[in-house]
C-alpha positions in Angstrom: -22.9 -2.9 15.1 -21.8 -6.1 16.7 -25.0 -8.1 16.4 -23.7 -10.1 13.5 -26.3 -11.7 11.3 -25.0 -13.5 8.2 -21.4 -12.7 9.1 -21.7 -9.3 7.4 -19.0 -7.3 9.2 -16.1 -9.7 8.5 -17.3 -10.1 4.9 -17.3 -6.3 4.5 -13.8 -6.1 6.0 -12.6 -8.8 3.6 -14.2 -7.0 0.7 -12.7 -3.7 1.5 -9.2 -5.2 1.9 -9.5 -6.9 -1.5 -10.7 -3.7 -3.1 -7.8 -1.8 -1.5 -5.3 -4.1 -3.3 -6.5 -3.2 -6.8 -5.2 0.4 -7.1 -1.6 -0.5 -6.1 -1.6 -3.5 -8.5 -3.0 -1.4 -11.3 -0.5 1.4 -10.7 2.4 -1.1 -10.5 1.4 -2.5 -13.9 1.3 1.0 -15.4 4.7 1.9 -13.9 6.2 -1.4 -15.0 5.0 -0.9 -18.6 6.3 2.8 -18.5 2.8 4.3 -19.0 3.0 6.3 -15.7 5.9 7.9 -13.7 7.3 6.0 -10.7 6.3 8.6 -8.1 2.6 7.8 -8.7 3.2 4.4 -7.3 4.6 5.9 -4.1 1.6 8.2 -3.8 -0.9 5.4 -4.4 0.8 3.1 -1.9 0.8 5.9 0.7 -2.9 6.5 0.3 -3.8 2.8 0.3 -1.5 2.2 3.2 -3.2 4.8 5.3 -6.6 3.4 4.4 -5.4 -0.1 5.4 -4.2 1.2 8.7 -7.8 2.2 9.4 -8.9 -1.3 8.2 -6.4 -2.9 10.6 -7.7 -1.1 13.6 -11.3 -2.0 12.6 -10.1 -5.6 12.1 -8.6 -5.6 15.6 -12.0 -4.5 17.0 -13.8 -7.1 15.0 -11.4 -9.8 16.2 -11.9 -8.9 19.8 -15.6 -8.7 19.4 -15.7 -12.0 17.5 -14.2 -13.9 20.4 -16.3 -12.0 23.0 -19.7 -11.9 21.4 -19.9 -14.4 18.6 -17.7 -17.1 20.0 -16.4 -17.7 16.5 -13.2 -17.2 14.5 -14.0 -15.5 11.2 -10.4 -15.7 9.9 -10.1 -12.0 10.5 -6.4 -12.4 11.2 -5.8 -13.7 7.6 -7.6 -10.7 6.2 -5.6 -8.4 8.4 -2.4 -10.0 7.1 -3.5 -9.2 3.5 -4.1 -5.6 4.6 -0.5 -5.4 5.7 0.8 -5.9 2.2 0.4 -2.3 0.9 1.7 -1.0 4.2 4.8 -3.1 4.0 5.3 -2.2 0.4 5.0 1.5 1.1 7.5 1.2 4.0 9.9 -0.7 1.8 9.7 1.9 -1.0 10.2 4.8 1.5 13.1 3.0 3.2 15.0 2.2 -0.1 14.2 5.5 -1.8 17.6 7.2 -1.6 17.0 10.1 -4.0 19.5 12.9 -3.7 18.2 16.5 -3.9 17.1 17.6 -7.4 19.9 20.1 -7.6 22.5 17.4 -7.2 21.0 15.3 -10.0 21.3 18.0 -12.6 23.7 17.3 -15.3 26.7 19.6 -15.3 27.6 20.8 -18.8 31.2 20.3 -19.8 33.2 21.9 -22.6 35.6 19.8 -24.6 38.3 21.2 -26.9 39.6 19.2 -29.7 42.9 20.2 -31.3 44.2 18.7 -34.5 47.9 18.6 -34.9 
């Protein structure tokens, strides 16, 4: 795996990170234009964030191997920084999501009596 000809492993990592940024951006656009419910953005960010955690561990392996075997810096750190964006966004949404239970959000019906004197 680590016999790197034509810089293929860092290029594949960079490609996968850029591809992983497309679903959250598309879902954000749909939620922003009220074409999709907001909870879909949370689900999309959670899935992409977990995928990017896998990419981050692979990026760490590549960074260690790049220094050890290839004696080059392929700017893997910058790619890994891009992979952190969905993870941080998911963490921010989960931290700021202060939804009360569904029962507490239900509207209580009130009766109003009007008397005419």
